[in-house]
N, C-alpha and C positions, 0 to 999 in steps of 0.2 A: 488892363494896362494902360488905360487912358491917364494922361499926364504923368507918366512914370518914366519918361525919356531919361531924366537925370538919373534915377535909380538903376535903370537897365543899362545905361552907359557905364556906370561904376561897376556892374557885374561884368559886363564884356570886357572892360579893360582889365580888371583883376584876373579873369580867367584867361585872357590872352598872355598876360604877363607869366601866369603860371605855366602856361603850355610851352612859351618860348624859353623859359628856363633863364638862368643868369646870363646877361650879355656881357659882363665884365666883372671884375674883381669887386666883391662887396655888393654886387646888385641884388635887390631883394627878389625872392622866389615867392614866398607866400604872402598872404595878407590877412587882415581881419576886416570884414564888412558888417557893419551893424545897422539894422533897420528897426526904427522904433516907431510906435504909433498907437493910437487907441484902438479899441477892438473894431474890426470892420473895415479898417482903412486898406486892406489889400496886402497885408504882410505875407500871408499864406500864397496868395496868387503869385506875388513877387518871387518869393523863394521857390515855388514850383517852377517859374520861368528860369530861375538861377540853376536850377537842377537840370533842366532841359538844355541849357546853354553849355553846361559843363559835361554833360553826359557822353558827348561824341568821343572824346579822347582823355577823360579824366575818370578816376574812380570816385564816385559820388556816394558818400555815406550820409544817410538822412535820419533824423530823430525829430519826435515832437514831444514837448512837454506836455503834461496832462494835470488839470487841475485836481482830478481824483487820485493820481498816482505819485504825486510829488513827494509822498513819504516813503517810496520804494527806493532804497539806496541803489544808485548807479543804474537807474531805469533808463535814463537817456544814454548813457554810455553803452548799455547792452544793445539799445536800438541801433546805435552807430555801427557797432563792431560785430554783433551776431551775424548778419547776412554774410560777411566776408570770412567768418570762421565757420559757418555752417557746413561748407563744403570740404573742409580740411579734416584729414584724419588726426588722431592725437599726436602721432609722431611729427606731422607737419605743423600743428599748433605748438608743440614744444619747440621746434626748430624757430618758429616766428617769435615766440615770447622769450626764447634764450633762458637766462637764469631767472626770469621773472615768472616763469609758468606757475610755480607753486604760490606766488605772491599774489599776481594780479588775476589769475585764472578764475578764482570764486567770484571776483568782482564783476567779471563779464559773464558769469553763468556757465563756465565750462564744466565745472564740478564743485562740489562743496568740500572745503578744505577740512582734513582730519585734525587729529589732536596735534599738540606741539604749541611752539610760541606763536601768539597771535601776530598778524601782521601789523605793522604801523601804518596808520592811514597815509602818512607821506610817503611810505614806501610803495604803497598800492597806486598812489598817483605816479610816482616815478615810473613804475612798472608800465602803466597806461601810456605814459609819455613814450617809452620804448617801443611799444606795439605799434603805436600809430607812426612812429618815426621809421620803424622798419617797414611798414606798409608803403610809406611814401617813397622809400628807396627801392623796394622790390617791385612796386606796381606803378602805373601811370600815376601822375600827380593826384593828390588827394584833395577833394572838396568836401568839407564837412558843413552839413546844412542843418541847423537846429531852429525849428519853428516853436513859438510859444515858450521861448527860453525862461520866461518869467514864472512858468510852472514847472520847470525842470527840478529835479530832486537836488538837495544841497550837495550830496557828494559829487554828483556830476558837475555842478557849478564850480565846485572848489577846484576839480581837476581842470576843468576847462579854463578858468581864470589863470592858473598857474602855466598851463601849456601855452596859452595865448602869447605869451612873451617870446616865445621861440618861433612864432609862425613865420617871420621874415627870414628865418635862418634855413627853412624846410620848404619843400615843393608842397606846402598844404595852404589851402585857402580855407577860411572859415567864414561862413555867412549865417548871421543869427538874426532872427526877428523876435521882438519882445515888446510888451506894453511897459512904458517906463515907471507908470504909477502903480505898477503891481509887482515890482521886485521884491522878493522875500527880504525881510529886515535882517535874518540870520545869514544871508549870503553877502558878507562883508567884502571878501576879495572880488567877487563878480560885480558887485556894485561899484567897487573902486575901478574895476577895469572899464566898465561902460560910461562912467562919469568922469574918469580921469583924462589927463592930457594926451595920453597915448593914443586913445579912441576918440574918433569923431563920428558919433551915430548919425546916420541920414534920417531925418524925420519925414514920415509920410504925412502929407496933408490931405484934407477933403477934397473931393473933385469940385472944379468949378461948374457954373451953370451950364457953360458951352460944352464941357465933358460930358456932364450928364445927359444933355441933349443928344450929343453924338452917340451915347451908350444907348439911349431909348430908341433912337431912329434906326440903329444898327439891329435891334431885335424887332422893333414893331413897324419898321419901314418909314418911308418919308412922309407918311400921312399923319404922323405924330406932329401936332402944331406946336407952336411956341409956348403958349400958356400952358398946355398940358406938360411939356418938358420942364417948364420952370416950376410948376407946381410938384412934379417929382423931385427936383432938387430941393425944394422947400421942405418937403416932408421927411425927407431922408438927411438933410443937412449935407448932402454931397458924399455921404458915406457909401463906399463902393458896394459893400456887402448888402446893406439895406436897399440900395438902388436895384441891384440885380434881382434880389427876392421881390421887390415891388413889381418889377417888369414881369417876372415869372407869375405872379398873382394876376397881373393885368392879362396876361396871355391866357391863363387858366379860366378866368371869368369871360374871356371873349370881349372885353371893354374896349370900345373904340377910343383911341388916343387923340381926344380932341378935348377943347376947352370945356365943353359941357360936361364931360366926365371927371374933370379935376376935382370936384368935391369928394369923390368917392375914394380918392388916394390916401387920404389920411388913414381912414380905417383899414384900408388893405395894407398899408405899410405897418400897421401895429401887429399884424399877424406874423410878421418875420421875427418878432423879439418879445420877450417878456410874457405878459398874460395873454397877449393876442397869440402867440405862438401855442400857448398851453391850450387855449379854447380850440384851435385848429386841431391840436393832437386829439383832444378828447372826442372830436367828432369822428375820429377814425375807430373807435369801439374800446371796449376795456381791455381786451386781450392784446391789442396794439399798443394801448397806453402802458400796459404792464411790461411789455418787451422793451418799450423805449425807456422805461425806468430801469429796468435790468441793464440795459446797455449803458446808461448814464452812470450807474453804480459801478460797472465794470472798467469804464474809462475809456482806453485806446486799444486798437487792434483786438476787436471783440469777436471772440468765437461764437457763431450763431447757436451751435449746441449748448455752449456755456450760458449764453443768454436765456436760452429756453428753460434751462435747468432752473436758473435763478428766478425767472419768471414764473416758474411753475406751469409751463405750457407744453403740450406735446409738440412733436416735432412738425407734423403737419400744420397745426395752428400757428406755431411759431414762423414757419416758413411764409405763410399767408400774411402774418403780421410785418414780417420783414419787407414783402412786397409793397405793402401799403405804405410804409415809412419810406421806402425808396421813392415811390410815387409822389409823396408829399415833400419830398426833398428835405428830409430829416436824417436819414441814414443813407449811406453809399457803400459799395462794395458787395462781394459775393462770398468768398470762402472767409474772408475777414471784414467785418464791418467797422464802420467809423461814422461819427457824425459829419454832416456836410460842413459844418462850420462850429468852432468851440462856443460861440455864442449860443448855438442851438442845444449844445450839450449842457452849458451851464443853466439855461432857462428850464430844461427838462429835469435836471437834478434838483434845482431849487423848487420845482413844483411838486416833488414828491413829499407827502405828508410826513413829518418828522418820524412818527412811529412806524410808518411803512418803511421809510429809508433806512431805519436801524435794523428792522427785520430783514430787508434785502442784503444789507451788508453782512448780517450774520449767516444768511443763506449763501452769499457769494463766498464767504470764507471757507465754508466747508466744500462747496462745489469746486473752488480752486485748488483746495488741497487734494480732493478726490481725483482731479484731473491731472495730478502729478505736476503741477506748475510751482510747486515749492512751498515750503511753510513760511517763507519770508513774504511771498506774494500773497498768501492767505492772511498774514498778520496785519497788513494794511486796512483790511476789512473789519477784523476784530478790534482795531483801534477805534473804530467808529460805532461799536456797539455799546449797549448800556450794561454797567456792571450787574452781575447775576449770580455771584458766589458759585461760578461754574469750575471745579477743578480742571476740567479738560481745557477750558480756555486759558487758564493760567499755565498749564503745561504746554500748550501751542505757543503762547507768547514767550515763555522762557526758551523754547526750542528756536524760535525765530530770533530771539536776542543773541543766542549762541551762534547761529548762522550768520547774522549781521556782523558779529564781532570777528568772525573768521574771514569775512569779506572786507574787513578794514573800515567798517561803518559804526563806530561805537554810539554816535548820536541816535542812529536808527535803533540800536539795541537798547539805549537809555529809554526811548519813547516806547518800546515794547514792554520793558519791565516795569515802568510807571504805570502803564495800564494794567499790567498783572496785579500790581499792588492794589489798585482800586477795585478789582474784581469782587472781593479780595481772595487771597489764597487761603488754603486751610491753615489754621493756627499752627500746625506742626510745620508747614513750609514757609511761614512769614520771614523768619530769620533768614532762610536761604535766598528768598527773593531779594530782601533788602541787601544781603551781601552781594549778590549777582549785580544789583543795581549799582551799589558802591563801586564794585570793580569796574564796571562798564565806563565809568567817568574818571577812573584813576588818573590817567595820563592827560585827559583833556580838562577836567574840573576837579583837581583834588578837594577843594573846600566843600564842594557838592558831596564827594565821596565821603568826607568826614561825618557829615550829618547822617547819611544813611547807614554807615557803618556803626556808629554811636547808637542809633536806633536798633540795629541788628544785635549788637552786643547787649542791649537792655532786655532782650526778649527772654521770657522765662523758659526754664527747661531746655537749654540749649544742648545739642549734642557736642561732647567734648572736642572732637576733631573740628567740627565747625566753629565752635568757639575760638579755637587756636587760630584757625584761619582768618577769622574775623578781626581778632586783635592784631594779628600780624598785618593785614592790609590796613587797618586803621592807623598803625604806627607809620606805614609808608606814606599814607595819605598825609598825616600830619607832617611828616618831614618834607614832603614835596610842597606842603604850604609854608615851609620855613618855620615850623613849630616843633623844633627838635626836643625840646624839654618834655613837652607834652607826649611825644612819640615815645621817647625811652620810658616814661612813666607808665604808658599803657602796657607795653610788653613786659616791663618789670613786674607789674602788679599781676599779670596773667602768668608769668613764669613761676611766681610764688604759689599760684593756685592750682596749676595743673598737675595731674598726677602721672602723666605719660613722660618717661625719661626722654625719649627722642623729642617731644613737643617742648619739654622745658629747655633742652639745650637749644632748640631752634629759637625760641622766645628769648632766651638769654643772650644769644648771640646778636639777635636784632636789638636788645637793650643796649648792649655794649657798642653796637654799630652807630646807634644814633647819638649815644653820649661821646663817642670819639669824633664823630663829624659835627659836633656842637662847637662852633667857634669860640662861644662864650662860656663854655663849661668852667666851673670854679672849683670842682673836686676831681681833677684829672688824676692826681697822684693816688688817691684812694681808689679811684675806679681801675687804674692801671694795676694796682695790687690785686683786685678781685679777678680782673681779667687773667693776669699772670697765673693765679692759683687754679683757674678754670682749664687753662690751656696746658698746664704743667704735664699732666699724665696722659694727654691725648696724643695718639699716634698718627691722626690723619687717614684712618682706615674707612670712614663714612663721610658723606657729603656734609653732615653737621659738624664733625670734628675738623674737617678742612676749612669750613667757614670760620670757626672759632680761631683756627691758627693762622688764616690769613689777617683776621683782624688783630691778632696778637703781634704778628710781624710788623704790621704797620704801626700799632701802638709803640712797639720798640723803636721803629724809625723816628716817630714823632718825639720820643723821649731822649733820642740821642744815644741809646744804648750800644755797645760795641757792635760794628758791622758783622762780626762773626756770629753774634748771638742772633742777629736780625736774619742772616742767611740760612743758619741752622732751622730756625722756626719756619722760614718761608719754603724750605725745602720739604720739611715735613707737611706743610700744607699742601704742597704739590704731589705728595706721595713719592718724593724722591729721597735717596739716600743722602743723609747729612753731608754737607761740604765743610762744615765747621763744627767742632766739638761743642756740645752743650756744657761742657766743664768750664769754658771760659766766660760763662755768663756773669755779668756783674750784678749784685743785688741792686733792686729798683731804688732802695733807699740811700744809695750811694751817690746819687747826682746832686749837683751843687747848683744853686740858682744864682743869678747874676746879682742878686743882693747879697751874696755871700752865705746865705743861710741854706741848710739842708732840709729839703722838704720831707717831712716825716709822712709815711704811708701807714696809717694804722691798720692793724689787723682787724679785719671786718668780715662778718659772715657774707657768703655770696648773696643770700637772699634773706629777707625778714620772715618769709613764710617757712612752713614746715613741709616735710616730704623728703624722700630721698634725693641725694645729689645726682648730678648728670651721669648718664651711663653711656658706654660706647655702643649702644644698641643702634643698628643701622636704621637710617630713616627712609630707605626704600626706593631711592632715586638717584642712580649713579650719575657722573658728569656726563652731559650729552656730547661733548666734543673733546677730542684729543688732537692736540696740535704739535707734534714733533717732540723734541726733547724737553723743551720747558713747556709743560702743559699748564693750562689755566686750572686752578683748583675747581672753579665752578664755571659754568657756561656764562658767557657775557650777556646772554639774553635769557638767563634763568629767571623765571617768574618770581621766584623768592628774593633773590639776592641782587639781581639786576647786575649794573655794571660796578657797583661799589666794591665788592670784594675781590673780584678778579682784578680790577684796576690797582687796589692798593697793594696787592701781592706783587703785581709787577713793579709798582713803583718802589716797594721795599728793595727789590733788586738793583733798581736804577741808583738809588741813593747809597747803596753799598758798593758803589763802583762797578756794577755789572749791567751797564745799560744794554748790552747786547741781548740779554735774557729778557729785559723789559720790552725792547723792540720786537722780539719775537712773539711775545705774549699780545702786545698791542695790534701788530699786524693780523695775527689770528682773530683778535677781537673784531677788527674791522671787517674781515671776511665773513665772520659768523653774523655780523650785523646785516651785511649786505645779503648774504644767503637768505636770512629771515625776513628781509624787505624792511628792516628798521632803518630808515634814513632820516630820522628826525633827531631828538636829543641824544640818543645813545650813540649813533654814528658821529654826531658832533663831538661828543666825549672822546670817542676813539681816535679821531683825527687829532684833536686837541692834545690828548696825551701822549700820542705819538710824536706830536710836535714838541712836547716837553722832553721826551727822550732825546730827540735831535738837539734840542737846545743844550741839554745836559751834556751831550757829546761835542758841542761846539760847532755843529753844521748849522750854521745860522740861517743860511738861505733856505735849506730844506725845512727848518723849523718855522720859519715864517710862512712858507707855503702851506704847511699843514695847519697852522694856526689860522690862517685866512680861510681854509676850507672849513675848519671847525667854526669861525664866524658865520660863514655863508649858510651853513646847515642850521646853526643856532638862530639865525635871523628868521628862519621859516617856522620856528618853534614859538617866538614871541620876544618881547623887550624885557630886559632884566631877569630873565629866567637864569637857573643856575648853569645850563650850558653856555649861555652867552657871558656870563662872568668868568668862567674858565677860559673860553676862546679869547675874549678880548683882553683879558689880564695877560695871558700869554704873549698875545701878539704885541701889546705895548712893551713887554719885558724884553722880547726878542729885538724890537725896533731900537730900543735903548742901547742893547748890546751891540747892534750893528752900527750905532752912531747916527741913526735916522731920528733925531730928537723932534724935529718939526712934525714929521709923520705920526711919531707917537702921540704928540699932543692933538693932532687932527683926530686920531682914533678915539682918544680919551673923550674929546669934545662931542664927536659924534654918537658916542654911546653914553654919555652923560656919567663917565666912569668917576664915581665918587660916592660918598655917603648918601643914603645909608646903606651900609654893606650887608650882605646876606648873613643870616645866623649860622649857615652851614659853612664847614670848612671848604675852602676852595683853593685848587692848586693853579697858579701860584696865588698866595694870600693877596686879595686885591688892595688892602690897605697898605701893605708893604710895597707893592708895585707902585702905588700912588706916591708913597714916600720917596721911592727911588726916582720917579718922574720929576718931583718937585726939586730933589737934590741935583738932578741933571740940569736944571734950569737956574741953578744958583740960588733957589728960594730955601735957604738952609733952616731958617726958623720954622716955618710951615712944615718942611720935611721932618724936621726933629719932633714936632708935635705928633704928627701922624705915627712915626715910627716908635715914640715913646708909648703911645697908646697900644700899638702892636704888642710891644714888650710886656706891658701890664697885662694884656690879654693871654699871651703865651706863658707867662710865668704862672698865672692862676691856673692854666689848663695843665701845665707840667710838660708842654711841648719845648723842650729844651734843645732840640737838634739845631745845630748851627749851620746846617746846609739845606735843609728843606724849606725853611723861612729865615733867611739871613737878615733879619731886621736890625741885629745888634752891630753888625759891621757897617751897614748904611747909616745907622744912628751915629756910630763913632765918627764917621767922615763928616755928618752934619753938624756935629758939635765940636769938631776938633780945633777950630780957630778960637771959639769962644771959651770952650772949657776943655782944654787937653788933658787934664787929669782924668776927667769923667771918660774921655775917649779911650785913654790907654787903659782904664779899668774895664772898659766894655771889651776891648779886643783881647786883654789878657784872659778874661773868662771865657770868651768865644774860643780862643786857643786851647784852653784846657779842656773845654767840651769836644772840640774838634779831635784833639789827641785821644781822647777817651773813645770817641766814635770809630777812630782808627782807619779812615780811608785817606788816600792821598789827595783826593780832591777836596774834602773838608779841611784838613790841615793846611793844604797849599793856599786856599782861599783865606783861611785865618791869618796865615803868616803874610800874605801880600797886604791884607788890610792893616795887620800890625806895623808893617813897615811904612804905610802911608801916614799913619799917625805918630810914628816915632820922631825923635828929635833930628833924625838924618844921621849922616856920617855912617861910621863902621857899624852902628846897631842895625840901621835900615839895610845896609848892603848884606849883612849877615842873614837878616831875616828873608830878604828877597833871594839870596843864593840858595837857601834851604828850600823856599818855596819852589823855585826853578827845579831843583833836584827832584822834589816830590811829584810836582805837577808833570815832569817829564814820564812819569809812570802812571799818570791818571789817564782816564779815558775821555777827559775834557779838553779838546783842542783849544777852545777859546780861553779857558783858564790859563793853560800853559802859554799861550801867545801873550795874554795880558803880563804875566810874570815875566816873560822875556823882555817885553818892551819896557816894564817898570825898572828892571834890572839894568837893562841898557842905559836908560835915562840916568839912573843913580850913578852908574860908572861914569858917564859923561860928565856928570856934575863933580865927579871926584877926580876928574883929569885923567881918566884911564881910557883914552879915546879908543885905542885899538880893541880892548876887551869889549867896550860898549858897542862898537860897530859890529862885532861879531854876533853880539846878543840881538842887536837891532835888526840885522839882516835876516836872522832866523826869525825874529819877531814879525817882521812885515811879511815874509813869505808865508808864514803860518796864519796871519792875520787875513791875507787874500785869500788862502784856502778856506777860511772860515767864513769869508764874506762879512768880516767885521770891517767895514769901510772906515768907520770913525778911528778905530784902533790902527788901521794901516796907515791912515794920514798922519796920525800922531807919530807913528814909528818913522815915517819918511822925514817928518819935520826934525825929529831928534837925530836921524842920520845926516840930515843937511847940516846941523849944527856941530856935528863931530868934525867936519871938514872933509876935503877930497880923500877918497879911499880907491885903492887899486882894484878892489873887488867890486864888479858891476852889480847893480841891483837887480835881483832876479824875482820876476813876478810870475806867478802860477795862475793861469786863467782858469782851470778846471774847478768845478764846484768842491765844496768841501766834501771829504770822504774820511771814513775811519782811518786812524792814523797808521801809517806804514813806518818805515824807518828812515826815508830819505831826508827829511828835515832835521833829523837828530845828529 
């Protein structure tokens, strides 16, 4: 602790602040202390002093990174938490973890997760946040101490980097020591934490000559003269570890600490590190050397018995070797051994001959497995062995990969499977290993997944079931890489090849799914016809049939088919009795395009291949969850269909003016994601789409809140990923409806919201949202260009719905001044489609837009009166409020002030309930223009809620 006054003061100050708690509103509770420095500068000693300082009335959790164990996922997290969990019963652990027990329990080693949905790594990190937070609340303040953080596993570093931002909100102090030049390149978030502006690492410096002299004299006495002390500083460079070891060697040799002995110091100092240390170890005998090697291979917290097994020594011989290593200041401890300093461990490990090191890792793998320490712990040794065509090694690595996936560590699983592939596996197992390797990176690196799955699909003599699974996952990976055309082709080809009826139905559904989600699809009408034929006779009795019907319901929504048709199909998809007769279905070929032509949907076979058609044979897996009256057709966390099909089923209800059913389904989806620990992209989609439902209802404040939560969750996934497109687009759309135009532009700027747009369909369509943003700023020419491009894309796709993507109405407003005839044609055709769709919201929206581009006078009034009448029966509060204000303004301009005031009073009341601030301001301005009224302006301060009857 020489010349460490500044560092010790920082520790004491942080611990005292933690003990005292908040002294006032907003006072910091916890803190982050970072100590950086090269090897041997005293970080370990400093952290030990920090532990002693905090131990009096704080809960100290300690862990140390290990150079040999940095590939073991959550190794550091387990060191931190297992001591406080070890004395708890399962019931007590469940109470501590709350709803996160099944999700985060495997990561801390409480149990191995069973079958079911694999946890999302972000969900596991959130669960660990909860556990540490609970400990901080239930116990004395928490002090987390992590030594050698540069050697911590990537999973632990990722968790800590995310948790660190909350330290000042909690009674948690974190103290870390690390070597700045050895931070792992892959630990991006941790590197950002320790090098960013929020953290100010305290760098440790070498000791001065005076400090070294004091250290020498404190150990050797005042007889140590100046030249001797100065030479101690010169040969060690002031490195505290090397200085202490040098003094110990001087004491062992009985050297007199005077100037005449100074020439001996350089050779003595060399025995504390590198080759000098190795030579000193070799003098202890071959058995002792072998035990030291075994300990270096095992890493930290070394069991003497396990080290003896790896070294191939008897227990008595191993005990003697341990005693000699303790005396030589190489090992310390009794029931658990560890190296006196990491530098020693590194030197010993590096000195092991390569062939011997590999053999020791192989021996350690089986010894660790036999000791019951888990296949994942054994796998890190197998990663260091040479390939040897051993089927048992492949099986163990595959098992370790599965365990890592269940613990929320897909990168660790990938490393195991890549090593298994190099073993290599038996020819019959190679495709399966490639498939598992591809699946391990599906969510984290879909482009890598594509390569592995293509290689798996190219293997000869594939099992039919495995081939089906490979093709299915390959399509998913391609779709997640924004390559939807390729995704559809892969499963389309396999559907024509497979002989299994249930497999064919699964692949056909996937084929249609990626075509429907292709925003740039050019043969949508033909595809819709094939999908309708496939779904026509399916009753929704199996999971595969329900998946097809979900997709068919959404396709009907996109095409703008009658809402009664959509609802009937969606009900069948959910296994519910139809609420609308199928006899009302309008032929697909009856729709008209905005160009005035009727798209022809040619009769086409479902597939170009041969074989029997789809069969209602069960696929063998029932839906996992049932959530009340309106159930999801498939689980939101289903490994096959993910969020897509349950989501489009819910949105089919929403666009058919039944948002309450969609709200129920998305609420259940969010609960399911949270229960499964999926707090990344899937949960972001859930919140965003629930926000879309609120937006559709006109509950704009709530919609903005859900959209912002979707954005927050998507930000943790990455930039310009699908979840972010969804959330940011919805947030901008909601802000525009609320009248917050400047904020909408700031969000667009922050997220670079613009081309290139994704190839996948996004809700709401981002290019349409951009067009609306430009239109709100008066940039009509730019808006018209964007919206016209949307129109070309939607027409080619056959997505003629006037309500899910209202590009035509916005385009009409953009061109109304320069080309009124085009604007009127656009709204007339939009109104025709809206009437065909048949919902009050769709028709009301179209009527209001038609009134906006009409010549004014009686025609506009008639259109607005019809819009108000229809929208009064719509679930959309905001659309109704817009129509009321538009009608009130039109009546005022027609000198019908009393009627105008009645409409405007109702409009402003409803706008306030919707939290549509811009609309409310416009309504108030129109009211002021009507002149004084006897009726006072009533403002409702409560947030928007589902409509009752008071405002009517």
